[in-house]
NUKOLDREN-620748 format. One record per residue: residue in three letters; x, y, z of N, C-alpha, C in turn. Coordinates in steps of 0.02 Angstrom, whole numbers, padded with zeros to 5 digits, always signed. Layout:
NUKOLDREN-620748
ALAXYZXYZXYZ...
***
This chain:
NUKOLDREN-620748
UNK+00045-00060-00004+00004+00003-00002+00048+00064-00001UNK+00030+00114-00048+00075+00169-00052+00070+00218+00004UNK+00123+00262+00016+00121+00313+00072+00060+00356+00068UNK+00048+00379+00003-00007+00429-00003-00079+00395+00020UNK-00087+00332+00003-00146+00306+00035-00148+00298+00113UNK-00089+00274+00139-00084+00268+00209-00100+00331+00251UNK-00070+00384+00218-00080+00451+00246-00151+00476+00252UNK-00195+00457+00198-00263+00486+00207-00310+00434+00240UNK-00295+00370+00239-00342+00321+00255-00364+00328+00332UNK-00310+00344+00367-00326+00352+00442-00350+00422+00467UNK-00362+00468+00412-00368+00539+00427-00449+00549+00446UNK-00487+00515+00411-00550+00535+00417-00606+00474+00403UNK-00632+00452+00458-00687+00403+00452-00760+00434+00460UNK-00797+00428+00403-00860+00461+00384-00917+00412+00392UNK-00979+00431+00388-01034+00390+00381-01080+00423+00335UNK-01121+00383+00302-01174+00410+00266-01220+00344+00249UNK-01292+00367+00262-01332+00305+00266-01319+00255+00315UNK-01312+00193+00293-01286+00135+00336-01211+00114+00333UNK-01176+00163+00298-01110+00146+00277-01058+00187+00324UNK-01014+00154+00339-00951+00190+00378-00895+00180+00328UNK-00855+00233+00315-00809+00224+00265-00750+00276+00284UNK-00691+00255+00255-00634+00310+00254-00633+00343+00189UNK-00616+00404+00195-00600+00442+00135-00554+00499+00142UNK-00524+00517+00088-00470+00571+00094-00497+00640+00126UNK-00466+00668+00167-00485+00727+00201-00468+00786+00142UNK-00521+00819+00128-00510+00867+00070-00561+00926+00075UNK-00530+00983+00056-00577+01045+00063-00611+01056-00007UNK-00577+01032-00054-00611+01045-00128-00603+00972-00161UNK-00661+00952-00193-00657+00896-00239-00626+00911-00300UNK-00582+00873-00328-00547+00883-00392-00541+00822-00428UNK-00548+00824-00499-00540+00769-00546-00465+00745-00545UNK-00424+00783-00517-00352+00763-00518-00343+00718-00461UNK-00386+00709-00412-00375+00662-00358-00380+00595-00376UNK-00343+00554-00342-00338+00482-00364-00406+00449-00335UNK-00416+00475-00278-00479+00443-00233-00514+00515-00208UNK-00581+00509-00219-00616+00566-00180-00685+00542-00162UNK-00711+00582-00110-00777+00568-00085-00808+00642-00081UNK-00863+00645-00119-00905+00707-00124-00967+00707-00078UNK-00967+00736-00015-01024+00737+00028-01087+00771+00000UNK-01074+00814-00053-01129+00848-00086-01172+00804-00131UNK-01140+00739-00147-01176+00694-00186-01216+00638-00143UNK-01227+00659-00075-01259+00611-00032-01333+00602-00062UNK-01363+00655-00082-01437+00647-00106-01441+00606-00172UNK-01396+00610-00206-01385+00565-00273-01386+00493-00246UNK-01353+00476-00195-01344+00409-00176-01416+00390-00136UNK-01439+00438-00099-01506+00423-00068-01551+00406-00114UNK-01555+00450-00172-01613+00432-00221-01602+00371-00254UNK-01535+00356-00270-01526+00292-00305-01553+00228-00257UNK-01541+00235-00192-01570+00179-00150-01647+00182-00150UNK-01676+00233-00153-01746+00245-00152-01774+00213-00220UNK-01747+00231-00276-01770+00215-00341-01770+00137-00349UNK-01706+00118-00336-01687+00039-00344-01737+00001-00295UNK-01754+00024-00237-01797-00011-00192-01872-00014-00217UNK-01888+00048-00244-01956+00049-00275-01966+00007-00336UNK-01912-00006-00375-01914-00048-00433-01935-00121-00416UNK-01913-00139-00355-01929-00204-00332-01904-00267-00367UNK-01846-00261-00402-01821-00318-00437-01775-00363-00389UNK-01760-00417-00417-01729-00471-00377-01665-00501-00421UNK-01621-00509-00391-01561-00555-00419-01527-00520-00474UNK-01528-00451-00468-01489-00413-00527-01415-00415-00521UNK-01382-00408-00573-01311-00405-00574-01296-00328-00590UNK-01261-00302-00547-01248-00226-00550-01173-00209-00561UNK-01168-00149-00588-01098-00121-00591-01090-00052-00572UNK-01054-00035-00516-01040+00032-00494-00976+00047-00530UNK-00979+00084-00586-00926+00079-00633-00863+00129-00612UNK-00879+00180-00578-00832+00235-00557-00832+00237-00475UNK-00817+00191-00439-00840+00181-00373-00806+00229-00325UNK-00745+00249-00335-00702+00299-00293-00697+00266-00226UNK-00725+00295-00172-00721+00267-00107-00759+00205-00097UNK-00813+00187-00136-00848+00135-00126-00909+00146-00089UNK-00932+00204-00072-00981+00214-00028-01052+00197-00062UNK-01058+00207-00126-01121+00188-00160-01133+00115-00162UNK-01082+00074-00178-01086+00004-00177-01104-00020-00107UNK-01071+00003-00052-01089-00012+00013-01155+00000+00035UNK-01181+00063+00020-01248+00075+00030-01303+00030-00006UNK-01286+00016-00070-01326-00030-00104-01334-00101-00072UNK-01273-00125-00047-01269-00190-00021-01302-00192+00052UNK-01301-00133+00090-01321-00129+00152-01407-00106+00157UNK-01426-00070+00110-01486-00036+00125-01542-00062+00077UNK-01530-00088+00021-01581-00115-00020-01612-00186+00005UNK-01670-00199-00009-01707-00262+00014-01659-00322-00004UNK-01655-00363+00033-01618-00427+00029-01635-00459-00043UNK-01590-00480-00080-01600-00513-00144-01603-00464-00204UNK-01604-00401-00195-01609-00351-00251-01555-00372-00298UNK-01497-00376-00272-01429-00395-00316-01408-00459-00288UNK-01379-00495-00340-01333-00557-00326-01269-00540-00325UNK-01250-00490-00369-01184-00467-00380-01186-00397-00391UNK-01135-00360-00360-01117-00292-00378-01038-00289-00394UNK-01024-00276-00460-00958-00263-00482-00939-00195-00461UNK-00899-00183-00418-00872-00110-00396-00809-00100-00421UNK-00798-00045-00461-00743-00041-00505-00709+00029-00498UNK-00643+00038-00496-00607+00105-00507-00549+00085-00537UNK-00525+00128-00590-00462+00120-00626-00404+00133-00577UNK-00408+00176-00527-00360+00201-00482-00340+00139-00433UNK-00276+00128-00428-00260+00073-00376-00270+00097-00307UNK-00262+00159-00294-00271+00190-00231-00339+00178-00211UNK-00390+00197-00258-00462+00187-00247-00484+00121-00226UNK-00456+00071-00270-00469-00001-00265-00447-00023-00192UNK-00390+00000-00167-00376-00024-00104-00415+00012-00047UNK-00437+00073-00061-00479+00100-00013-00549+00069-00012UNK-00577+00053-00066-00632+00014-00070-00637-00051-00035UNK-00573-00084-00046-00564-00152-00008-00570-00136+00067UNK-00542-00083+00096-00536-00068+00166-00613-00058+00186UNK-00645-00020+00148-00711+00004+00171-00765-00055+00163UNK-00761-00101+00112-00795-00161+00122-00784-00203+00181UNK-00720-00206+00204-00704-00244+00250-00739-00217+00321UNK-00729-00154+00334-00755-00118+00392-00831-00121+00398UNK-00859-00130+00337-00937-00132+00337-00963-00207+00334UNK-00916-00255+00334-00925-00325+00332-00975-00344+00277UNK-00952-00316+00217-00990-00339+00156-00943-00390+00123UNK-00976-00442+00111-00937-00500+00074-00920-00482+00004UNK-00857-00494-00004-00821-00473-00073-00769-00523-00096UNK-00749-00519-00153-00691-00552-00177-00665-00511-00240UNK-00599-00516-00244-00566-00487-00307-00589-00519-00368UNK-00594-00476-00427-00615-00505-00489-00563-00552-00510UNK-00583-00612-00534-00545-00662-00561-00576-00699-00619UNK-00608-00658-00668-00640-00682-00727-00717-00680-00717UNK-00751-00682-00767-00829-00668-00766-00860-00740-00744UNK-00905-00730-00699-00946-00789-00681-01005-00799-00716UNK-01028-00860-00714-01097-00878-00747-01146-00855-00698UNK-01206-00834-00722-01259-00824-00678-01291-00881-00639UNK-01295-00882-00576-01324-00939-00543-01390-00912-00510UNK-01446-00936-00519-01510-00924-00482-01504-00936-00411UNK-01522-00880-00373-01526-00884-00296-01455-00882-00277UNK-01398-00863-00312-01334-00855-00277-01329-00805-00217UNK-01292-00815-00178-01280-00782-00115-01251-00718-00136UNK-01272-00658-00107-01244-00592-00132-01179-00586-00115UNK-01132-00553-00158-01066-00534-00147-01046-00475-00191UNK-01004-00441-00171-00968-00389-00211-00908-00413-00242UNK-00893-00394-00307-00840-00413-00346-00791-00349-00353UNK-00735-00350-00318-00695-00286-00325-00649-00287-00392UNK-00662-00242-00431-00619-00237-00495-00576-00174-00498UNK-00524-00177-00527-00474-00121-00535-00459-00116-00610UNK-00511-00091-00654-00495-00092-00721-00515-00024-00753UNK-00496-00011-00814-00526+00043-00844-00590+00034-00863UNK-00640+00087-00857-00702+00074-00851-00736+00037-00919UNK-00721+00069-00973-00745+00045-01039-00717-00030-01054UNK-00657-00046-01035-00635-00110-01038-00677-00162-00999UNK-00690-00143-00939-00724-00185-00890-00804-00200-00926UNK-00829-00142-00954-00895-00149-00985-00892-00189-01049UNK-00851-00186-01088-00841-00216-01158-00821-00293-01143UNK-00787-00306-01097-00767-00375-01088-00816-00420-01048UNK-00866-00377-01012-00914-00422-00967-00968-00446-01013UNK-01002-00493-00973-01063-00527-01017-01120-00477-01011UNK-01119-00431-00964-01177-00381-00971-01202-00379-00905UNK-01246-00320-00887-01268-00302-00817-01341-00285-00821UNK-01380-00296-00766-01442-00278-00761-01446-00202-00733UNK-01398-00175-00704-01399-00106-00680-01327-00079-00690UNK-01314-00023-00720-01256+00011-00726-01260+00079-00697UNK-01219+00101-00651-01214+00164-00625-01153+00205-00655UNK-01165+00257-00682-01110+00298-00713-01114+00365-00678UNK-01066+00382-00636-01068+00440-00591-00996+00469-00601UNK-00977+00501-00658-00909+00530-00665-00905+00603-00634UNK-00839+00622-00640-00829+00693-00630-00827+00729-00699UNK-00884+00762-00708-00885+00789-00778-00944+00759-00819UNK-00920+00743-00887-00972+00722-00941-00973+00644-00937UNK-01025+00609-00943-01027+00533-00946-01023+00507-01020UNK-01005+00558-01063-01000+00538-01137-00954+00475-01151UNK-00904+00475-01117-00852+00420-01140-00871+00355-01125UNK-00918+00348-01081-00948+00280-01052-01018+00257-01081UNK-01044+00303-01118-01123+00290-01141-01119+00230-01187UNK-01071+00227-01241-01078+00178-01294-01071+00108-01264UNK-01016+00104-01219-01007+00037-01196-01057+00017-01142UNK-01083+00057-01105-01141+00043-01057-01197+00022-01087UNK-01216+00058-01146-01282+00043-01173-01278-00025-01212UNK-01218-00045-01238-01213-00106-01265-01214-00161-01224UNK-01197-00155-01152-01194-00206-01102-01251-00201-01056UNK-01298-00166-01061-01353-00165-01014-01397-00225-01039UNK-01437-00263-00998-01485-00309-01016-01553-00282-01040UNK-01586-00326-01069-01660-00310-01094-01697-00280-01029UNK-01728-00226-01029-01758-00202-00970-01717-00176-00913UNK-01648-00176-00918-01608-00151-00874-01607-00085-00864UNK-01571-00051-00805-01573+00015-00790-01503+00042-00792UNK-01502+00095-00825-01430+00134-00822-01445+00205-00790UNK-01409+00221-00737-01414+00280-00704-01350+00323-00727UNK-01370+00380-00749-01319+00428-00780-01320+00489-00748UNK-01252+00512-00721-01247+00571-00693-01200+00620-00741UNK-01217+00677-00744-01175+00735-00779-01161+00784-00728UNK-01102+00806-00720-01083+00863-00673-01061+00927-00718UNK-01053+00916-00784-01031+00967-00826-01099+01014-00841UNK-01123+01042-00785-01184+01079-00799-01178+01143-00837UNK-01113+01171-00832-01102+01240-00872-01107+01235-00939UNK-01089+01186-00978-01102+01178-01052-01182+01161-01060UNK-01203+01116-01021-01275+01089-01035-01324+01147-01016UNK-01308+01199-00969-01346+01250-00955-01341+01313-00987UNK-01291+01313-01041-01294+01369-01086-01232+01423-01068UNK-01195+01407-01022-01136+01446-01010-01082+01440-01067UNK-01074+01385-01082-01028+01368-01141-01061+01330-01197UNK-01097+01373-01238-01146+01343-01287-01098+01298-01335UNK-01051+01325-01365-01006+01287-01413-00983+01212-01388UNK-00963+01218-01319-00954+01160-01289-01009+01102-01283UNK-01068+01124-01272-01119+01090-01274-01140+01062-01338UNK-01135+01105-01395-01148+01084-01462-01098+01031-01483UNK-01040+01034-01461-00989+00983-01481-00998+00920-01440UNK-01018+00923-01380-01021+00859-01331-01086+00838-01342UNK-01137+00871-01342-01212+00844-01336-01254+00859-01398UNK-01224+00892-01449-01255+00895-01515-01321+00939-01510UNK-01322+00991-01465-01380+01030-01453-01354+01108-01433UNK-01396+01154-01448-01381+01218-01431-01419+01241-01362UNK-01394+01248-01316-01426+01273-01247-01432+01344-01246UNK-01466+01366-01193-01469+01439-01178-01474+01451-01113UNK-01439+01501-01086-01437+01519-01012-01497+01564-00995UNK-01543+01541-00961-01605+01573-00940-01635+01549-00882UNK-01698+01560-00869-01735+01542-00802-01732+01467-00804UNK-01750+01427-00861-01764+01352-00856-01706+01320-00892UNK-01647+01348-00882-01589+01314-00916-01571+01249-00882UNK-01589+01232-00828-01573+01170-00797-01614+01115-00823UNK-01681+01136-00835-01727+01084-00870-01702+01069-00945UNK-01685+01118-00977-01662+01112-01042-01600+01073-01054UNK-01555+01082-01000-01492+01053-00987-01501+00971-00980UNK-01554+00963-00934-01573+00883-00924-01596+00858-00983UNK-01641+00887-01024-01674+00861-01076-01625+00852-01141UNK-01578+00898-01144-01517+00889-01191-01478+00822-01174UNK-01461+00817-01106-01428+00755-01092-01470+00688-01103UNK-01529+00691-01099-01576+00631-01112-01571+00617-01185UNK-01574+00662-01225-01577+00659-01301-01508+00626-01320UNK-01457+00655-01292-01391+00625-01308-01390+00548-01296UNK-01411+00528-01234-01411+00451-01218-01453+00412-01261UNK-01517+00443-01281-01558+00410-01319-01536+00403-01395UNK-01493+00447-01418-01464+00449-01487-01413+00391-01490UNK-01374+00384-01436-01319+00336-01429-01353+00265-01429UNK-01410+00259-01395-01444+00192-01392-01478+00175-01456UNK-01502+00226-01484-01544+00213-01546-01502+00186-01608UNK-01442+00198-01608-01399+00165-01658-01390+00092-01648UNK-01411+00068-01590-01404-00007-01574-01480-00031-01562UNK-01522+00005-01588-01592-00019-01587-01626-00031-01516UNK-01595+00021-01473-01618+00013-01403-01641+00082-01384UNK-01704+00081-01343-01739+00140-01319-01719+00154-01252UNK-01691+00206-01236-01678+00221-01168-01730+00278-01142UNK-01778+00243-01099-01836+00281-01076-01824+00312-01007UNK-01820+00379-01000-01813+00402-00926-01868+00390-00882UNK-01851+00357-00824-01903+00341-00775-01896+00381-00708UNK-01836+00415-00705-01841+00462-00645-01776+00507-00665UNK-01790+00575-00664-01740+00622-00689-01746+00682-00637UNK-01684+00710-00624-01690+00776-00585-01622+00816-00597UNK-01624+00876-00571-01569+00917-00567-01564+00936-00496UNK-01495+00945-00475-01483+00962-00401-01416+00989-00394UNK-01417+01049-00371-01353+01095-00358-01307+01099-00416UNK-01266+01041-00429-01217+01052-00476-01216+00989-00528UNK-01268+00956-00529-01270+00889-00564-01336+00877-00592UNK-01335+00840-00653-01400+00813-00677-01395+00741-00671UNK-01456+00705-00657-01458+00634-00643-01521+00602-00674UNK-01509+00554-00717-01565+00513-00744-01557+00444-00750UNK-01619+00404-00725-01622+00331-00732-01660+00320-00793UNK-01626+00278-00829-01654+00250-00888-01674+00180-00894UNK-01725+00157-00922-01742+00086-00932-01732+00075-00996UNK-01694+00019-01010-01675+00000-01082-01724-00045-01111UNK-01745-00035-01168-01796-00076-01205-01759-00092-01270UNK-01746-00153-01288-01712-00182-01345-01764-00187-01399UNK-01782-00129-01439-01839-00131-01473-01815-00068-01527UNK-01815-00087-01593-01807-00039-01643-01866+00009-01653UNK-01923-00024-01643-01986+00023-01647-01992+00071-01589UNK-01971+00049-01531-01973+00096-01468-01914+00148-01480UNK-01860+00125-01502-01809+00172-01513-01824+00227-01565UNK-01862+00208-01621-01886+00254-01663-01935+00303-01631UNK-01972+00271-01592-02029+00315-01554-01996+00365-01508UNK-01938+00349-01479-01902+00396-01426-01874+00448-01472UNK-01852+00441-01529-01821+00495-01572-01874+00546-01594UNK-01938+00520-01599-01997+00561-01619-02011+00612-01566UNK-01990+00601-01503-02006+00645-01445-01948+00695-01441UNK-01903+00705-01493-01848+00757-01491-01874+00814-01532UNK-01857+00869-01514-01877+00936-01548-01839+00994-01516UNK-01878+01052-01527-01849+01112-01504-01896+01151-01455UNK-01867+01179-01417-01908+01229-01372-01895+01299-01403UNK-01958+01331-01417-01959+01396-01438-01985+01443-01383UNK-01937+01495-01371-01949+01539-01311-01955+01611-01323UNK-02008+01642-01315-02016+01710-01326-02000+01760-01275UNK-01938+01799-01279-01916+01834-01225-01957+01905-01215UNK-02002+01915-01257-02054+01974-01254-02107+01956-01205UNK-02146+01899-01224-02200+01887-01174-02187+01825-01134UNK-02131+01796-01134-02103+01737-01096-02146+01670-01109UNK-02180+01669-01160-02206+01608-01176-02164+01554-01206UNK-02174+01494-01203-02136+01442-01226-02182+01391-01274UNK-02142+01361-01318-02177+01317-01364-02138+01262-01391UNK-02162+01206-01395-02127+01147-01430-02132+01147-01497UNK-02081+01126-01539-02080+01131-01609-02035+01068-01634UNK-02058+01033-01689-02019+00979-01719-01961+01008-01757UNK-01967+01068-01787-01902+01098-01818-01904+01177-01794UNK-01849+01202-01822-01840+01275-01801-01855+01311-01864UNK-01874+01285-01926-01882+01316-01979-01955+01351-01993UNK-02010+01324-01958-02076+01341-01974-02094+01407-01944UNK-02060+01423-01876-02088+01485-01846-02029+01516-01824UNK-02033+01577-01833-01975+01621-01810-01999+01678-01763UNK-02065+01692-01764-02095+01743-01724-02153+01717-01680UNK-02161+01741-01631-02222+01726-01577-02286+01768-01605UNK-02337+01745-01575-02398+01777-01595-02401+01858-01569UNK-02362+01863-01515-02356+01933-01487-02310+01974-01535UNK-02277+01949-01582-02229+01990-01616-02158+01979-01607UNK-02153+01947-01549-02075+01943-01523-02045+01890-01557UNK-01978+01880-01559-01942+01835-01599-01924+01776-01545UNK-01932+01717-01580-01929+01653-01540-01846+01644-01530UNK-01826+01622-01470-01762+01595-01459-01769+01522-01469UNK-01719+01499-01499-01726+01422-01524-01676+01381-01477UNK-01701+01333-01437-01652+01295-01392-01660+01221-01405UNK-01607+01182-01418-01611+01111-01436-01565+01098-01497UNK-01579+01036-01520-01635+00989-01508-01628+00961-01437UNK-01684+00940-01410-01688+00914-01344-01742+00860-01335UNK-01749+00825-01285-01804+00775-01273-01858+00814-01241UNK-01916+00802-01273-01982+00842-01250-02034+00797-01219UNK-02014+00736-01203-02063+00685-01173-02061+00692-01100UNK-02091+00637-01070-02097+00638-00995-02029+00624-00961UNK-02017+00656-00903-01953+00645-00866-01971+00590-00808UNK-02023+00571-00799-02036+00531-00744-02093+00471-00759UNK-02085+00417-00726-02129+00367-00730-02173+00376-00664UNK-02242+00391-00675-02282+00411-00623-02292+00345-00574UNK-02302+00284-00602-02302+00221-00568-02247+00210-00518UNK-02189+00222-00548-02117+00214-00505-02133+00273-00448UNK-02140+00328-00465-02144+00382-00418-02192+00370-00361UNK-02240+00342-00376-02293+00323-00320-02270+00266-00274UNK-02219+00231-00294-02190+00179-00247-02127+00202-00214UNK-02095+00259-00236-02035+00281-00202-02050+00306-00132UNK-02014+00282-00088-02026+00303-00010-01966+00338+00013UNK-01970+00405+00017-01918+00441+00047-01948+00510+00072UNK-01919+00537+00117-01938+00600+00145-01906+00662+00115UNK-01865+00648+00059-01831+00702+00030-01880+00746-00005UNK-01876+00815+00010-01924+00859-00020-01923+00863-00093UNK-01862+00853-00122-01859+00855-00200-01901+00798-00232UNK-01905+00743-00199-01943+00688-00221-02017+00712-00219UNK-02043+00728-00165-02110+00758-00160-02132+00809-00199UNK-02087+00856-00216-02095+00911-00266-02101+00880-00344UNK-02057+00836-00351-02062+00794-00420-02129+00756-00434UNK-02146+00725-00371-02208+00688-00377-02260+00734-00402UNK-02270+00791-00370-02325+00834-00389-02313+00859-00462UNK-02260+00884-00483-02249+00918-00547-02256+00861-00605UNK-02241+00797-00592-02246+00749-00633-02311+00735-00659UNK-02366+00757-00624-02437+00750-00652-02453+00794-00705UNK-02408+00843-00707-02419+00892-00769-02377+00880-00830UNK-02408+00852-00884-02369+00840-00944-02352+00904-00979UNK-02314+00949-00948-02300+01013-00979-02225+01027-00977UNK-02188+01025-01028-02124+01039-01023-02110+01115-01002UNK-02069+01132-00961-02041+01196-00944-02090+01231-00900UNK-02067+01283-00867-02104+01319-00811-02092+01396-00815UNK-02119+01434-00775-02113+01505-00773-02090+01526-00708UNK-02043+01578-00704-02025+01608-00641-02071+01669-00623UNK-02094+01661-00558-02135+01707-00528-02112+01782-00533UNK-02045+01787-00514-02010+01850-00523-02010+01884-00591UNK-01997+01841-00648-01998+01863-00708-02063+01899-00735UNK-02115+01854-00715-02184+01879-00741-02201+01940-00701UNK-02186+01948-00634-02204+02001-00591-02165+02062-00614UNK-02104+02061-00645-02060+02113-00664-02086+02135-00726UNK-02110+02091-00775-02135+02118-00842-02200+02156-00833UNK-02241+02127-00789-02307+02159-00777-02313+02209-00717UNK-02252+02232-00689-02246+02280-00632-02293+02255-00580UNK-02289+02190-00550-02326+02160-00503-02279+02149-00439UNK-02312+02141-00380-02277+02125-00321-02291+02047-00319UNK-02232+02011-00305-02238+01935-00304-02274+01911-00250UNK-02329+01868-00249-02358+01838-00193-02323+01772-00169UNK-02348+01734-00131-02319+01669-00117-02329+01619-00182UNK-02282+01570-00194-02300+01524-00250-02363+01486-00231UNK-02377+01469-00173-02429+01427-00156-02501+01459-00165UNK-02496+01528-00159-02559+01568-00176-02572+01572-00249UNK-02518+01576-00284-02521+01579-00364-02554+01514-00388UNK-02525+01453-00359-02548+01389-00380-02618+01380-00367UNK-02644+01399-00302-02714+01396-00283-02758+01433-00329UNK-02731+01497-00346-02774+01540-00389-02781+01512-00461UNK-02725+01490-00496-02729+01453-00552-02772+01396-00555UNK-02778+01358-00504-02815+01300-00504-02892+01327-00499UNK-02906+01376-00465-02977+01403-00464-02998+01432-00534UNK-02945+01446-00568-02958+01477-00642-02954+01414-00689UNK-02948+01351-00664-02960+01292-00708-02891+01265-00733UNK-02840+01293-00712-02770+01272-00740-02735+01219-00690UNK-02711+01169-00705-02672+01136-00662-02602+01167-00652UNK-02575+01164-00587-02508+01203-00580-02478+01168-00522UNK-02406+01175-00523-02369+01143-00469-02299+01184-00463UNK-02267+01184-00409-02197+01206-00398-02154+01159-00439UNK-02092+01171-00453-02051+01136-00492-01981+01121-00449UNK-01957+01070-00447-01884+01060-00421-01827+01094-00450UNK-01848+01117-00515-01785+01148-00554-01766+01217-00525UNK-01814+01253-00499-01795+01322-00471-01847+01341-00419UNK-01821+01371-00369-01865+01388-00309-01920+01437-00322UNK-01915+01474-00378-01966+01522-00391-02005+01499-00445UNK-02003+01435-00472-02032+01414-00534-02100+01380-00517UNK-02143+01397-00571-02214+01365-00573-02224+01330-00631UNK-02238+01267-00636-02260+01223-00694-02334+01226-00702UNK-02353+01249-00756-02434+01249-00763-02449+01253-00837UNK-02515+01231-00844-02547+01230-00916-02556+01302-00940UNK-02564+01348-00894-02582+01418-00906-02519+01451-00943UNK-02538+01503-00986-02486+01537-01019-02460+01594-00974UNK-02409+01635-00993-02385+01685-00944-02440+01742-00931UNK-02478+01761-00978-02530+01799-00970-02586+01784-00919UNK-02600+01721-00912-02649+01696-00867-02617+01694-00796UNK-02551+01673-00795-02514+01678-00732-02519+01754-00704UNK-02504+01796-00742-02501+01869-00725-02575+01888-00692UNK-02623+01856-00736-02695+01877-00717-02709+01847-00645UNK-02685+01790-00636-02690+01760-00572-02658+01798-00512UNK-02595+01826-00532-02555+01861-00475-02599+01927-00463UNK-02627+01958-00518-02663+02017-00510-02727+02002-00466UNK-02758+01947-00473-02816+01936-00447-02804+01921-00364UNK-02744+01890-00349-02720+01890-00279-02711+01949-00246UNK-02681+02003-00286-02672+02073-00261-02737+02105-00242UNK-02791+02095-00295-02860+02122-00290-02894+02099-00227UNK-02886+02036-00210-02917+02002-00156-02887+02036-00094UNK-02830+02044-00090-02797+02071-00026-02809+02143-00021UNK-02817+02185-00073-02838+02248-00067-02911+02250-00044UNK-02944+02208-00060-03026+02207-00035-03028+02196+00036UNK-02981+02154+00061-02983+02134+00128-02941+02188+00176
***
């Protein structure tokens, strides 16, 4: 064991969920670190446990592709219902990381062994973790395949998508994280165009467009192999995007998923948004303003409502998503923007939602932005609801 590893292994014993683990003591997480633990990604792992628990599957073979400290693998091993996985292959290309994972598996008393060739699947096999120290794409390409693959890189997941999609089983789940939010959200448009084949824009709903651009990219990679990658749970939080995809091996479903790609047309004058198959048919909004064209991106559903109904967690983000998933309406409005445009004082979001519902429009808050409201109403009707709230207050 090298001196660098010995130096940090005894420095910090942490806990997360049911896991206790050693991690390097660090002030800033950097991609240059051979091993790192990011406490800000705890919610990512919490939701992973909740989603996999809700799926209710048994006997899966999983792959924690970029395991780092191994905390995700340990939490899956200890917190999921017994029998969910028969094997979890936990992997990191760094030798230091592999040694740290070994130590953390030992202190959590999770049964494991070093990778020594690929096993045949055995029905009802006793659970264990297989510890791997391989380049990620090599592991995927040489494997017989997995039922669950977790891709949680520092930055873009692009370099792992092809291999992962070719090695996921029929009906299998791929969980994809992207932390390169700046390109996807429009700060670096040319970078996004190069890496994700879409033009983003930095505005009030940039995080939803970023998520939808990521989904489209994954679906395009899958489609070339006749595989439909269907998002079943998606979200944005702090500095990352996260999407759980179900893989269907069907050319027809792959073709269908591509038909859900298009553009978002956004009018900066009246703040309205509109879905479009192409950017060539409409250049101007009915108000006379010029449309801003964002995409191409995925315009379909971000969540599977049946799965959402079975997810058991106290996380506020999940309860918010559960409400907004009931509206098949891409994108949302910011209360502050509508109030500024119409010279109105901003009431509470909950009051606006209630007023919109009284007007016959479904509405919900959104997890993408603390000021956001997702609704069937157009911006003019939202402004009307805000004016009505103000009038009601003046009467009282």
